[in-house]
C-alpha positions as CSV (number, residue, x, y, z in Angstrom):
1,M,29.6,39.0,79.7
2,T,32.8,40.9,79.3
3,T,35.9,38.6,78.9
4,I,39.5,39.7,79.5
5,A,42.7,37.7,79.2
6,I,45.9,37.8,81.2
7,V,48.8,36.5,79.2
8,Y,52.0,36.1,81.2
9,H,55.3,34.4,81.6
10,S,56.8,33.6,85.0
11,G,60.3,32.2,85.3
12,F,60.3,31.4,89.0
13,G,56.7,31.9,90.2
14,H,56.8,35.5,91.4
15,T,55.3,37.0,88.3
16,Q,52.6,34.2,88.4
17,L,51.6,35.5,91.9
18,V,51.2,39.0,90.4
19,A,49.2,37.6,87.5
20,E,46.9,35.7,90.0
21,A,46.4,39.0,91.9
22,V,45.4,40.8,88.7
23,Q,43.1,37.9,88.0
24,A,41.5,38.1,91.4
25,G,40.9,41.8,91.1
26,A,39.3,41.5,87.7
27,A,37.2,38.4,88.6
28,G,35.8,40.4,91.5
29,V,33.9,42.6,89.1
30,E,30.4,41.3,88.4
31,G,29.9,40.3,84.8
32,V,33.6,39.8,84.0
33,D,35.1,36.5,83.0
34,V,38.9,36.2,83.2
35,R,41.2,33.9,81.3
36,L,44.7,33.3,82.8
37,L,47.0,32.0,80.1
38,T,50.8,31.5,80.0
39,A,52.5,33.1,77.0
40,E,53.1,29.6,75.6
41,E,49.4,28.6,75.9
42,A,48.3,31.9,74.3
43,G,50.9,31.7,71.5
44,N,49.8,28.2,70.6
45,D,46.2,29.3,70.4
46,L,45.9,32.9,69.3
47,D,42.3,32.3,68.4
48,S,41.5,32.0,72.1
49,L,42.1,35.8,72.3
50,A,39.8,36.7,69.4
51,D,36.7,37.2,71.5
52,V,38.2,39.0,74.5
53,S,37.6,42.7,75.2
54,G,41.1,43.2,76.5
55,I,44.5,41.6,77.2
56,I,46.8,42.3,80.1
57,F,50.4,41.3,79.4
58,G,52.7,40.2,82.3
59,S,56.4,39.4,82.3
60,P,59.4,39.4,84.6
61,T,61.9,42.0,83.6
62,Y,65.0,40.2,82.4
63,M,68.0,42.3,81.3
64,G,65.8,45.4,80.9
65,S,62.9,43.9,78.9
66,V,60.3,41.2,78.7
67,A,61.4,37.6,79.1
68,G,62.3,35.7,75.9
69,E,59.2,33.6,76.2
70,M,57.0,36.7,76.2
71,E,58.9,38.1,73.2
72,M,58.3,34.8,71.4
73,F,54.5,35.2,72.1
74,F,54.7,38.9,70.9
75,D,56.3,37.7,67.6
76,K,53.6,35.2,67.0
77,T,51.0,37.9,67.3
78,S,52.1,39.3,63.9
79,K,49.6,37.0,62.4
80,V,46.9,38.8,64.3
81,W,48.4,42.2,63.4
82,F,48.2,41.5,59.7
83,V,44.4,41.3,60.0
84,Q,44.1,43.9,62.8
85,G,42.4,41.3,64.9
86,W,43.1,43.2,68.2
87,K,42.3,46.7,67.0
88,D,40.3,48.6,69.6
89,K,40.7,46.0,72.3
90,L,42.0,47.2,75.7
91,A,45.5,46.4,76.8
92,G,47.6,46.7,79.9
93,G,50.6,45.3,81.6
94,F,52.6,44.3,84.7
95,T,56.1,43.3,85.5
96,N,58.3,42.0,88.3
97,S,62.0,41.9,89.0
98,A,64.3,41.3,91.9
99,S,65.6,44.8,92.1
100,L,63.5,48.0,92.7
101,S,64.2,49.3,89.3
102,G,65.8,46.7,87.1
103,D,64.7,48.9,84.1
104,K,61.1,47.7,84.6
105,L,59.8,50.8,82.7
106,S,61.5,49.4,79.6
107,T,59.5,46.2,80.0
108,L,56.2,48.1,80.3
109,Q,57.1,50.3,77.3
110,R,57.7,47.2,75.2
111,M,54.2,45.9,76.1
112,A,52.6,49.3,75.4
113,T,54.4,49.5,72.1
114,L,53.1,46.1,71.1
115,A,49.6,47.2,72.1
116,A,49.9,50.4,70.1
117,Q,51.1,48.5,67.0
118,H,48.0,46.3,67.3
119,G,45.8,49.4,67.6
120,M,44.8,48.6,71.2
121,N,44.0,51.1,73.9
122,W,46.2,51.1,77.0
123,V,44.8,51.2,80.5
124,N,47.1,52.8,83.0
125,V,47.4,52.0,86.7
126,G,45.5,55.0,88.0
127,I,46.6,54.5,91.6
128,P,48.6,57.2,93.4
129,N,51.8,56.2,95.1
130,E,50.7,55.9,98.7
131,L,54.2,56.8,100.0
132,T,53.6,60.4,98.8
133,D,50.6,60.7,101.1
134,P,51.7,62.4,104.3
135,N,49.2,60.4,106.3
136,F,50.6,57.1,105.2
137,S,52.1,55.5,108.2
138,G,52.4,51.8,107.2
139,D,55.5,49.8,106.3
140,M,56.9,50.8,102.9
141,T,56.3,47.4,101.4
142,E,52.6,47.6,102.2
143,A,52.0,50.8,100.2
144,R,50.1,50.5,97.0
145,N,52.0,51.6,93.9
146,R,55.1,52.1,96.1
147,M,57.3,52.4,93.0
148,G,55.2,55.1,91.5
149,S,54.6,53.4,88.2
150,Y,51.6,54.7,86.2
151,L,52.1,53.0,82.8
152,G,51.6,49.5,84.3
153,V,52.1,47.6,87.6
154,M,55.6,47.1,88.9
155,A,56.3,44.5,91.5
156,Q,59.6,43.6,93.2
157,S,60.5,40.2,94.6
158,Q,63.5,38.9,96.4
159,N,65.3,36.0,94.9
160,A,63.8,33.7,97.5
161,E,60.8,31.4,97.0
162,P,57.6,33.2,96.0
163,G,55.0,33.3,98.6
164,P,53.5,35.4,101.3
165,N,55.2,38.9,101.2
166,N,57.3,37.9,98.2
167,P,56.2,39.9,96.2
168,P,55.3,42.3,99.0
169,K,51.7,42.9,100.1
170,G,51.7,46.4,98.6
171,D,52.6,45.1,95.2
172,V,50.0,42.4,95.3
173,D,47.4,44.9,96.4
174,T,48.4,47.1,93.5
175,A,48.0,44.3,91.1
176,K,44.6,43.3,92.4
177,A,43.4,46.9,92.2
178,Y,44.7,47.2,88.7
179,G,42.8,44.0,87.7
180,E,39.6,45.6,89.1
181,R,40.3,48.9,87.3
182,F,41.0,47.1,84.0
183,A,37.8,44.9,84.3
184,K,35.6,47.9,85.0
185,A,37.2,49.7,82.0
186,A,36.5,46.7,79.8
187,K,32.9,46.6,80.9
188,R,32.5,50.3,80.1
189,W,34.3,49.8,76.8
190,D,31.9,46.9,75.9
191,A,28.9,49.0,76.8
192,G,30.1,51.9,74.6
193,A,30.2,54.3,77.5
């Protein structure tokens, strides 16, 4: 069985919905077990990540980077770094903010940098921006990868309560597809293919 972990922080519940969509996509792949952990849970039990094949990081974008709670988790991983405990695991990431940009790329780059320092291998989104397809005729918020992010998943939520369509359907669908892509990559990685 291939096991992956999703480690995330969610300040208001929007990023948790994205994390749950990533989880649903990954769990839909036969032979994959998915652990959904908050940054605090994972930081208090780093050993729970020792046997996973990959870790997907998730955080809202606050002030152009990961949330402080996520950064605290990142700092705790230095204990793992010293023994290269995550070397050759897969890594990926997602983020959410209230604005369309909000400097979300900086958040994903922070996650990718952490993964690189640990010797992990980053899995990109691999989903084209459906808005660039001349045949796409749906509502803009229903398009997968509508923000054209390829490093990791970007979602955008209004400052209202999280729930149906907040984050929008297209962002949730992107997150679910990313979870599936990551899980399939982890299975291939485990099989040595």
